[in-house]
C-alpha positions in Angstrom: 19.8 17.2 -5.0 20.4 13.9 -4.3 17.8 11.6 -4.7 15.8 10.6 -1.5 15.0 6.4 -0.9 12.9 5.1 1.7 12.8 1.9 3.6 9.3 1.6 5.6 9.9 -1.2 7.7 9.3 -1.8 11.6 12.5 -4.4 12.1 15.7 -2.8 12.2 17.8 -5.7 11.8 16.2 -5.9 7.9 16.5 -2.3 7.3 19.6 -1.9 7.7 20.4 -5.1 5.8 18.4 -3.9 3.0 20.4 -0.6 2.7 22.9 -1.8 3.0 21.8 -4.8 0.0 20.6 -1.5 -3.2 22.7 1.2 -1.0 25.2 -0.4 -4.6 21.9 1.5 -7.0 21.6 4.3 -5.6 25.3 5.7 -5.5 25.4 8.8 -3.7 20.9 8.2 -2.6 19.9 9.7 1.0 18.3 6.1 1.9 16.0 7.0 5.2 15.0 3.7 7.3 11.1 4.6 9.1 9.2 2.3 10.7 5.8 3.1 10.3 3.2 4.3 8.0 2.8 7.4 10.0 6.2 8.4 9.6 6.0 6.9 5.8 3.1 9.4 5.2 4.8 12.0 7.3 8.7 12.5 5.1 6.9 11.3 1.4 4.6 14.8 2.4 8.1 16.5 2.8 9.9 15.8 0.4 10.5 14.8 -3.5 11.7 10.4 -3.4 12.4 8.6 -6.3 11.5 5.2 -4.5 9.5 3.3 -1.1 10.3 -0.2 0.3 7.8 -0.7 2.4 6.5 -4.2 3.9 2.5 -3.9 4.2 2.5 -5.7 8.4 3.9 -2.3 10.3 2.0 -2.2 13.5 -0.2 1.1 11.9 0.0 -0.2 8.5 -3.7 -0.5 6.9 -3.1 -2.9 4.8 -2.7 -3.3 0.7 -5.3 0.3 1.7 -1.9 2.0 3.0 -0.3 0.8 -0.9 -3.5 2.2 -2.6 -3.5 5.7 -0.4 0.5 6.4 -1.2 -0.4 5.8 -4.5 -3.4 7.7 -5.4 -1.6 10.8 -3.8 1.6 9.9 -5.2 1.2 8.3 -8.3 4.8 8.5 -10.3 6.6 6.5 -7.2 8.2 3.8 -7.4 6.3 1.4 -5.1 7.8 -2.0 -4.3 6.4 -4.0 -1.2 8.8 -6.1 1.1 6.6 -8.7 2.9 7.0 -12.1 4.6 3.9 -13.4 2.9 4.8 -15.3 -0.6 1.4 -16.4 -1.1 0.7 -15.8 -4.4 -2.8 -14.1 -3.8 -0.7 -11.5 -1.7 1.8 -10.8 -4.9 -0.7 -10.3 -7.5 -3.4 -8.5 -5.3 -0.2 -6.0 -3.7 1.2 -5.7 -7.6 -2.7 -4.9 -8.3 -3.1 -2.2 -6.0 -0.4 0.0 -7.5 3.4 -1.7 -6.3 6.1 -1.6 -9.0 7.3 -5.0 -7.2 7.3 -7.2 -5.2 10.2 -8.9 -2.8 9.9 -12.0 -1.0 11.7 -10.9 2.9 13.3 -14.8 2.0 15.1 -13.8 -0.4 18.7 -13.9 -0.6 20.7 -10.4 -1.0 21.8 -10.8 -4.0 18.0 -11.7 -5.3 16.9 -8.2 -3.3 19.5 -6.0 -5.2 18.5 -7.5 -8.4 14.8 -6.7 -7.5 15.3 -3.8 -6.2 17.7 -2.8 -9.9 15.1 -3.9 -11.9 12.7 -1.7 -10.9 15.5 1.5 -11.0 14.8 0.2 -14.2 11.4 1.2 -14.8 10.0 -2.7 -15.1 8.1 -4.4 -12.7 9.6 -7.3 -10.3 7.0 -10.3 -9.9 8.9 -12.8 -7.9 8.3 -16.5 -10.1 5.9 -18.4 -10.2 3.1 -16.3 -9.8 1.0 -15.4 -12.9 -0.1 -19.3 -12.5 -2.6 -21.2 -11.2 -5.2 -17.6 -10.9 -8.6 -19.1 -9.8 -12.1 -17.8 -11.3 -12.9 -16.8 -7.6 -9.3 -14.9 -7.4 -9.8 -12.4 -10.6 -12.5 -11.3 -8.4 -10.4 -10.7 -6.0 -8.5 -9.1 -8.8 -11.8 -6.7 -10.0 -12.6 -5.9 -6.7 -8.8 -4.4 -5.8 -9.2 -2.0 -9.3 -12.7 -1.1 -8.1 -11.6 0.1 -4.4 -7.7 1.4 -6.0 -10.3 3.8 -8.3 -11.5 6.3 -4.8 -9.4 9.5 -4.1 -7.2 9.3 -1.3 -10.0 11.0 0.8 -12.7 8.2 -0.3 -10.0 5.4 0.6 -9.9 6.9 4.1 -13.5 7.7 4.5 -13.6 3.5 3.4 -11.6 2.5 5.7 -13.6 4.1 8.0 -16.7 1.9 7.1 -14.7 -1.0 7.1 -13.9 0.0 10.9 -17.7 1.1 11.7 -17.3 4.7 12.3 -20.6 7.0 11.7 -20.3 9.5 9.6 -20.0 12.2 12.6 -16.6 10.4 13.4 -15.7 10.1 10.9 -16.1 13.9 9.8 -14.7 15.2 13.2 -11.3 12.1 12.6 -10.7 13.6 8.5 -11.5 17.3 9.8 -13.6 17.6 7.3 -18.4 18.5 6.9 -20.4 15.5 7.4 -22.0 16.8 4.0 -19.5 16.0 2.9 -18.5 12.8 4.4 -22.1 11.5 3.1 -20.6 12.9 -0.4 -17.5 10.6 -0.5 -19.8 7.7 0.7 -22.4 8.3 -2.2 -19.2 8.4 -4.7 -17.5 5.5 -2.8 -21.1 2.9 -2.9 -20.9 3.5 -6.9 -17.9 3.0 -7.6 -17.7 0.1 -6.0 -21.1 -1.4 -6.8 -22.6 -1.3 -3.3 -25.5 -0.4 -1.6 -24.7 0.0 1.8 -22.0 -0.1 4.5 -22.6 -4.1 4.8 -22.2 -5.1 1.7 -19.0 -2.3 2.1 -17.7 -3.8 4.8 -17.2 -6.8 2.9 -15.7 -5.7 -0.2 -13.6 -4.4 1.9 -11.9 -8.2 3.2 -10.2 -7.6 0.4 -8.1 -5.8 1.4 -7.2 -6.7 4.4 -8.7 -3.8 6.5 -10.6 -5.9 9.0 -8.3 -6.8 11.4 -8.0 -3.8 14.8 -5.7 -1.1 15.5 -5.7 0.6 12.0 -5.7 4.5 12.6 -7.1 7.2 9.6 -5.4 9.3 8.6 
């Protein structure tokens, strides 16, 4: 059975360029191009995937929560973030959240090829200079991300919903679970994150950029 590689990005031309760049690394592999987080989750449920290249800013993206959700369900799956954002804080946050590498969309095709090859060999690819200038505030942010990463996939979905202002009844309906189960998840989320209220949970969620509109729970 051939390897399956997923490129998840909502820009067709970039997906095509990325596909052509990494194809020589994975000779004979099936490279799938997907344009949404939902399609990516569905594909991962259907087949065993060797590597995922993931854009954090697709229309239905959950930001870092989407990455964490995938890593929570498939901890052994290498995920490379491919992003237009070149802020060092974003790169460090993605690596803390479980990414095996971070590629700038401004990279040359050779740089992209080499970065993917590096991750394919079992290493972590971090752009040059990213490990410099970490402030005390960012250390706290990275610690927060580490705590959120400890949530189970179900707890993370509840956390995202809390951050959106959903009530327990709505969360239960969307996740097809009982309100009692939702309450249990909320209790576990509060404990792991060291918070005591929804307001505090919303504040914590800002570390993952969960506050923008239009994000679904699924």
